[in-house]
N, CA, C and O atoms as a GROMACS GRO file, in nm:
protein
  328
    1MET      N    1  17.059  17.453  17.914
    1MET     CA    2  17.148  17.370  17.836
    1MET      C    3  17.266  17.456  17.792
    1MET      O    4  17.252  17.575  17.764
    2GLU      N    5  17.381  17.392  17.786
    2GLU     CA    6  17.500  17.459  17.737
    2GLU      C    7  17.580  17.361  17.652
    2GLU      O    8  17.559  17.240  17.660
    3ILE      N    9  17.669  17.413  17.572
    3ILE     CA   10  17.759  17.328  17.495
    3ILE      C   11  17.895  17.333  17.563
    3ILE      O   12  17.946  17.440  17.594
    4GLU      N   13  17.952  17.215  17.586
    4GLU     CA   14  18.080  17.205  17.656
    4GLU      C   15  18.177  17.121  17.573
    4GLU      O   16  18.140  17.016  17.520
    5PHE      N   17  18.301  17.167  17.562
    5PHE     CA   18  18.407  17.088  17.500
    5PHE      C   19  18.462  16.994  17.606
    5PHE      O   20  18.513  17.039  17.709
    6ILE      N   21  18.450  16.865  17.581
    6ILE     CA   22  18.492  16.765  17.679
    6ILE      C   23  18.611  16.686  17.623
    6ILE      O   24  18.604  16.632  17.513
    7THR      N   25  18.717  16.681  17.700
    7THR     CA   26  18.836  16.606  17.664
    7THR      C   27  18.822  16.462  17.716
    7THR      O   28  18.737  16.436  17.801
    8PRO      N   29  18.905  16.370  17.667
    8PRO     CA   30  18.902  16.235  17.724
    8PRO      C   31  18.927  16.233  17.875
    8PRO      O   32  18.868  16.153  17.947
    9GLU      N   33  19.013  16.322  17.922
    9GLU     CA   34  19.042  16.328  18.066
    9GLU      C   35  18.919  16.373  18.144
    9GLU      O   36  18.889  16.318  18.250
   10LYS      N   37  18.848  16.473  18.092
   10LYS     CA   38  18.727  16.522  18.159
   10LYS      C   39  18.619  16.415  18.156
   10LYS      O   40  18.544  16.401  18.253
   11ALA      N   41  18.610  16.340  18.047
   11ALA     CA   42  18.512  16.231  18.038
   11ALA      C   43  18.539  16.128  18.148
   11ALA      O   44  18.446  16.076  18.208
   12LYS      N   45  18.666  16.099  18.174
   12LYS     CA   46  18.702  16.004  18.281
   12LYS      C   47  18.655  16.057  18.416
   12LYS      O   48  18.607  15.981  18.499
   13GLU      N   49  18.670  16.187  18.438
   13GLU     CA   50  18.623  16.249  18.563
   13GLU      C   51  18.471  16.234  18.576
   13GLU      O   52  18.421  16.199  18.683
   14TYR      N   53  18.400  16.260  18.468
   14TYR     CA   54  18.254  16.248  18.472
   14TYR      C   55  18.212  16.104  18.501
   14TYR      O   56  18.113  16.082  18.571
   15LEU      N   57  18.285  16.008  18.448
   15LEU     CA   58  18.250  15.868  18.470
   15LEU      C   59  18.268  15.826  18.616
   15LEU      O   60  18.206  15.729  18.661
   16LEU      N   61  18.352  15.896  18.691
   16LEU     CA   62  18.370  15.866  18.833
   16LEU      C   63  18.240  15.892  18.911
   16LEU      O   64  18.220  15.836  19.019
   17LYS      N   65  18.154  15.977  18.855
   17LYS     CA   66  18.026  16.009  18.919
   17LYS      C   67  17.909  15.949  18.841
   17LYS      O   68  17.799  16.005  18.842
   18ASN      N   69  17.933  15.836  18.774
   18ASN     CA   70  17.827  15.770  18.699
   18ASN      C   71  17.719  15.721  18.795
   18ASN      O   72  17.749  15.654  18.894
   19ASP      N   73  17.594  15.754  18.765
   19ASP     CA   74  17.483  15.713  18.850
   19ASP      C   75  17.476  15.560  18.857
   19ASP      O   76  17.475  15.494  18.753
   20PRO      N   77  17.470  15.503  18.978
   20PRO     CA   78  17.467  15.357  18.991
   20PRO      C   79  17.342  15.294  18.932
   20PRO      O   80  17.339  15.172  18.909
   21ASP      N   81  17.237  15.372  18.906
   21ASP     CA   82  17.115  15.319  18.847
   21ASP      C   83  17.119  15.315  18.694
   21ASP      O   84  17.025  15.268  18.631
   22ASN      N   85  17.229  15.365  18.633
   22ASN     CA   86  17.241  15.356  18.488
   22ASN      C   87  17.251  15.210  18.446
   22ASN      O   88  17.297  15.125  18.522
   23CYS      N   89  17.208  15.182  18.325
   23CYS     CA   90  17.216  15.045  18.273
   23CYS      C   91  17.362  15.001  18.262
   23CYS      O   92  17.452  15.085  18.254
   24PRO      N   93  17.385  14.869  18.261
   24PRO     CA   94  17.523  14.821  18.243
   24PRO      C   95  17.578  14.870  18.109
   24PRO      O   96  17.505  14.882  18.011
   25MET      N   97  17.707  14.898  18.107
   25MET     CA   98  17.769  14.946  17.983
   25MET      C   99  17.782  14.834  17.882
   25MET      O  100  17.811  14.719  17.917
   26ASN      N  101  17.760  14.869  17.756
   26ASN     CA  102  17.767  14.776  17.645
   26ASN      C  103  17.894  14.808  17.565
   26ASN      O  104  17.900  14.912  17.500
   27MET      N  105  17.994  14.720  17.570
   27MET     CA  106  18.122  14.747  17.506
   27MET      C  107  18.109  14.761  17.354
   27MET      O  108  18.181  14.841  17.294
   28ASN      N  109  18.020  14.686  17.291
   28ASN     CA  110  18.001  14.701  17.146
   28ASN      C  111  17.954  14.841  17.111
   28ASN      O  112  18.002  14.901  17.015
   29LYS      N  113  17.861  14.893  17.189
   29LYS     CA  114  17.811  15.028  17.167
   29LYS      C  115  17.922  15.131  17.190
   29LYS      O  116  17.935  15.227  17.114
   30ILE      N  117  18.002  15.110  17.294
   30ILE     CA  118  18.112  15.201  17.325
   30ILE      C  119  18.212  15.204  17.210
   30ILE      O  120  18.255  15.312  17.169
   31LEU      N  121  18.250  15.089  17.159
   31LEU     CA  122  18.348  15.083  17.050
   31LEU      C  123  18.293  15.145  16.921
   31LEU      O  124  18.368  15.207  16.846
   32GLU      N  125  18.163  15.129  16.897
   32GLU     CA  126  18.100  15.191  16.780
   32GLU      C  127  18.105  15.344  16.792
   32GLU      O  128  18.138  15.413  16.696
   33LEU      N  129  18.073  15.394  16.910
   33LEU     CA  130  18.079  15.539  16.933
   33LEU      C  131  18.222  15.591  16.922
   33LEU      O  132  18.246  15.697  16.864
   34LYS      N  133  18.316  15.518  16.976
   34LYS     CA  134  18.458  15.556  16.970
   34LYS      C  135  18.504  15.568  16.826
   34LYS      O  136  18.574  15.663  16.790
   35GLU      N  137  18.464  15.472  16.743
   35GLU     CA  138  18.504  15.475  16.601
   35GLU      C  139  18.446  15.599  16.533
   35GLU      O  140  18.515  15.664  16.454
   36LYS      N  141  18.321  15.632  16.561
   36LYS     CA  142  18.260  15.751  16.503
   36LYS      C  143  18.333  15.877  16.547
   36LYS      O  144  18.357  15.967  16.466
   37MET      N  145  18.369  15.882  16.674
   37MET     CA  146  18.439  15.999  16.726
   37MET      C  147  18.576  16.015  16.659
   37MET      O  148  18.612  16.125  16.618
   38GLU      N  149  18.650  15.907  16.649
   38GLU     CA  150  18.786  15.913  16.595
   38GLU      C  151  18.788  15.934  16.443
   38GLU      O  152  18.884  15.989  16.390
   39SER      N  153  18.683  15.890  16.375
   39SER     CA  154  18.679  15.904  16.229
   39SER      C  155  18.619  16.036  16.182
   39SER      O  156  18.616  16.065  16.062
   40GLY      N  157  18.571  16.116  16.277
   40GLY     CA  158  18.511  16.244  16.241
   40GLY      C  159  18.365  16.234  16.202
   40GLY      O  160  18.308  16.332  16.153
   41LYS      N  161  18.304  16.119  16.222
   41LYS     CA  162  18.162  16.100  16.188
   41LYS      C  163  18.069  16.135  16.303
   41LYS      O  164  17.947  16.123  16.290
   42TRP      N  165  18.124  16.177  16.415
   42TRP     CA  166  18.044  16.210  16.532
   42TRP      C  167  17.962  16.335  16.506
   42TRP      O  168  18.011  16.431  16.447
   43LYS      N  169  17.835  16.335  16.549
   43LYS     CA  170  17.748  16.450  16.536
   43LYS      C  171  17.694  16.490  16.672
   43LYS      O  172  17.654  16.405  16.752
   44LEU      N  173  17.693  16.618  16.697
   44LEU     CA  174  17.638  16.673  16.821
   44LEU      C  175  17.486  16.661  16.814
   44LEU      O  176  17.422  16.724  16.729
   45LYS      N  177  17.428  16.580  16.903
   45LYS     CA  178  17.282  16.567  16.904
   45LYS      C  179  17.230  16.545  17.044
   45LYS      O  180  17.191  16.643  17.108
   46ASP      N  181  17.229  16.424  17.095
   46ASP     CA  182  17.172  16.398  17.228
   46ASP      C  183  17.253  16.468  17.338
   46ASP      O  184  17.374  16.489  17.325
   47SER      N  185  17.183  16.501  17.444
   47SER     CA  186  17.247  16.571  17.556
   47SER      C  187  17.307  16.474  17.656
   47SER      O  188  17.263  16.360  17.670
   48ILE      N  189  17.410  16.523  17.724
   48ILE     CA  190  17.468  16.455  17.839
   48ILE      C  191  17.398  16.515  17.960
   48ILE      O  192  17.393  16.637  17.975
   49GLY      N  193  17.342  16.430  18.047
   49GLY     CA  194  17.264  16.480  18.159
   49GLY      C  195  17.330  16.453  18.293
   49GLY      O  196  17.382  16.345  18.318
   50PHE      N  197  17.326  16.555  18.378
   50PHE     CA  198  17.382  16.545  18.513
   50PHE      C  199  17.277  16.586  18.615
   50PHE      O  200  17.196  16.675  18.590
   51ASP      N  201  17.279  16.521  18.730
   51ASP     CA  202  17.194  16.561  18.842
   51ASP      C  203  17.242  16.696  18.892
   51ASP      O  204  17.361  16.715  18.917
   52TYR      N  205  17.150  16.790  18.906
   52TYR     CA  206  17.186  16.925  18.946
   52TYR      C  207  17.251  16.930  19.084
   52TYR      O  208  17.343  17.009  19.106
   53PHE      N  209  17.204  16.848  19.176
   53PHE     CA  210  17.252  16.856  19.314
   53PHE      C  211  17.374  16.768  19.342
   53PHE      O  212  17.466  16.811  19.411
   54THR      N  213  17.375  16.646  19.288
   54THR     CA  214  17.485  16.554  19.318
   54THR      C  215  17.596  16.557  19.214
   54THR      O  216  17.709  16.516  19.242
   55GLY      N  217  17.564  16.604  19.093
   55GLY     CA  218  17.662  16.603  18.984
   55GLY      C  219  17.675  16.467  18.918
   55GLY      O  220  17.759  16.448  18.830
   56ASP      N  221  17.591  16.370  18.960
   56ASP     CA  222  17.597  16.236  18.900
   56ASP      C  223  17.565  16.240  18.751
   56ASP      O  224  17.478  16.316  18.708
   57LEU      N  225  17.635  16.159  18.675
   57LEU     CA  226  17.610  16.142  18.532
   57LEU      C  227  17.486  16.056  18.515
   57LEU      O  228  17.487  15.938  18.550
   58LEU      N  229  17.378  16.114  18.463
   58LEU     CA  230  17.251  16.044  18.449
   58LEU      C  231  17.229  15.989  18.308
   58LEU      O  232  17.164  15.887  18.291
   59ASN      N  233  17.283  16.057  18.209
   59ASN     CA  234  17.263  16.018  18.069
   59ASN      C  235  17.390  16.049  17.992
   59ASN      O  236  17.440  16.161  17.994
   60GLY      N  237  17.443  15.947  17.923
   60GLY     CA  238  17.560  15.970  17.840
   60GLY      C  239  17.682  15.888  17.878
   60GLY      O  240  17.792  15.916  17.832
   61GLN      N  241  17.662  15.786  17.962
   61GLN     CA  242  17.778  15.708  18.008
   61GLN      C  243  17.852  15.639  17.894
   61GLN      O  244  17.974  15.630  17.898
   62HIS      N  245  17.781  15.591  17.793
   62HIS     CA  246  17.847  15.525  17.681
   62HIS      C  247  17.930  15.625  17.600
   62HIS      O  248  18.041  15.594  17.557
   63ARG      N  249  17.876  15.744  17.579
   63ARG     CA  250  17.950  15.848  17.506
   63ARG      C  251  18.072  15.893  17.584
   63ARG      O  252  18.178  15.916  17.526
   64MET      N  253  18.058  15.906  17.716
   64MET     CA  254  18.173  15.948  17.796
   64MET      C  255  18.280  15.838  17.800
   64MET      O  256  18.399  15.868  17.795
   65LYS      N  257  18.239  15.713  17.807
   65LYS     CA  258  18.335  15.602  17.807
   65LYS      C  259  18.408  15.596  17.673
   65LYS      O  260  18.530  15.578  17.668
   66ALA      N  261  18.333  15.610  17.563
   66ALA     CA  262  18.394  15.607  17.430
   66ALA      C  263  18.494  15.721  17.415
   66ALA      O  264  18.605  15.700  17.365
   67LEU      N  265  18.457  15.839  17.459
   67LEU     CA  266  18.548  15.954  17.450
   67LEU      C  267  18.671  15.931  17.537
   67LEU      O  268  18.782  15.964  17.497
   68SER      N  269  18.651  15.876  17.656
   68SER     CA  270  18.764  15.854  17.747
   68SER      C  271  18.865  15.755  17.690
   68SER      O  272  18.982  15.758  17.726
   69MET      N  273  18.820  15.666  17.601
   69MET     CA  274  18.907  15.566  17.540
   69MET      C  275  18.966  15.613  17.407
   69MET      O  276  19.049  15.544  17.348
   70SER      N  277  18.925  15.729  17.360
   70SER     CA  278  18.963  15.774  17.227
   70SER      C  279  19.101  15.840  17.225
   70SER      O  280  19.160  15.870  17.328
   71ASN      N  281  19.147  15.861  17.103
   71ASN     CA  282  19.276  15.927  17.080
   71ASN      C  283  19.255  16.064  17.016
   71ASN      O  284  19.332  16.105  16.929
   72ILE      N  285  19.151  16.134  17.060
   72ILE     CA  286  19.123  16.267  17.006
   72ILE      C  287  19.137  16.370  17.117
   72ILE      O  288  19.145  16.335  17.235
   73LYS      N  289  19.140  16.497  17.078
   73LYS     CA  290  19.156  16.603  17.178
   73LYS      C  291  19.029  16.626  17.259
   73LYS      O  292  19.036  16.669  17.374
   74GLY      N  293  18.914  16.598  17.199
   74GLY     CA  294  18.787  16.617  17.267
   74GLY      C  295  18.678  16.651  17.167
   74GLY      O  296  18.704  16.664  17.048
   75LEU      N  297  18.556  16.664  17.217
   75LEU     CA  298  18.439  16.694  17.135
   75LEU      C  299  18.344  16.786  17.210
   75LEU      O  300  18.348  16.796  17.333
   76HIS      N  301  18.260  16.853  17.136
   76HIS     CA  302  18.154  16.934  17.196
   76HIS      C  303  18.031  16.848  17.222
   76HIS      O  304  17.995  16.763  17.140
   77PHE      N  305  17.968  16.870  17.337
   77PHE     CA  306  17.847  16.800  17.375
   77PHE      C  307  17.747  16.898  17.432
   77PHE      O  308  17.784  16.997  17.496
   78ASN      N  309  17.618  16.870  17.408
   78ASN     CA  310  17.511  16.941  17.477
   78ASN      C  311  17.507  16.890  17.620
   78ASN      O  312  17.505  16.769  17.643
   79ILE      N  313  17.506  16.980  17.716
   79ILE     CA  314  17.506  16.942  17.857
   79ILE      C  315  17.382  16.999  17.924
   79ILE      O  316  17.348  17.116  17.909
   80ILE      N  317  17.315  16.912  17.999
   80ILE     CA  318  17.202  16.956  18.081
   80ILE      C  319  17.232  16.920  18.226
   80ILE      O  320  17.264  16.805  18.257
   81ARG      N  321  17.223  17.018  18.313
   81ARG     CA  322  17.239  16.996  18.456
   81ARG      C  323  17.107  17.034  18.523
   81ARG      O  324  17.067  17.150  18.525
   82GLY      N  325  17.043  16.934  18.577
   82GLY     CA  326  16.916  16.963  18.642
   82GLY      C  327  16.816  16.853  18.623
   82GLY      O  328  16.704  16.863  18.671
   0.00000   0.00000   0.00000
């Protein structure tokens, strides 16, 4: 595991490799996360997960979508690849 600073632009890149088996995105959840991120209430806790071999985003699509829509410079996230 590592901690990575992710910008909205990088979040958009990660979303391009979103695993097709992920659940459908929930816009209410995305907007709630976006508000937390922009208001400074965001807390580093759950990890963002990527497939080690394909680089597909396995866990964290809602957080990446919220960040990609935000007006902030970026946030730190726990990242797991594997």
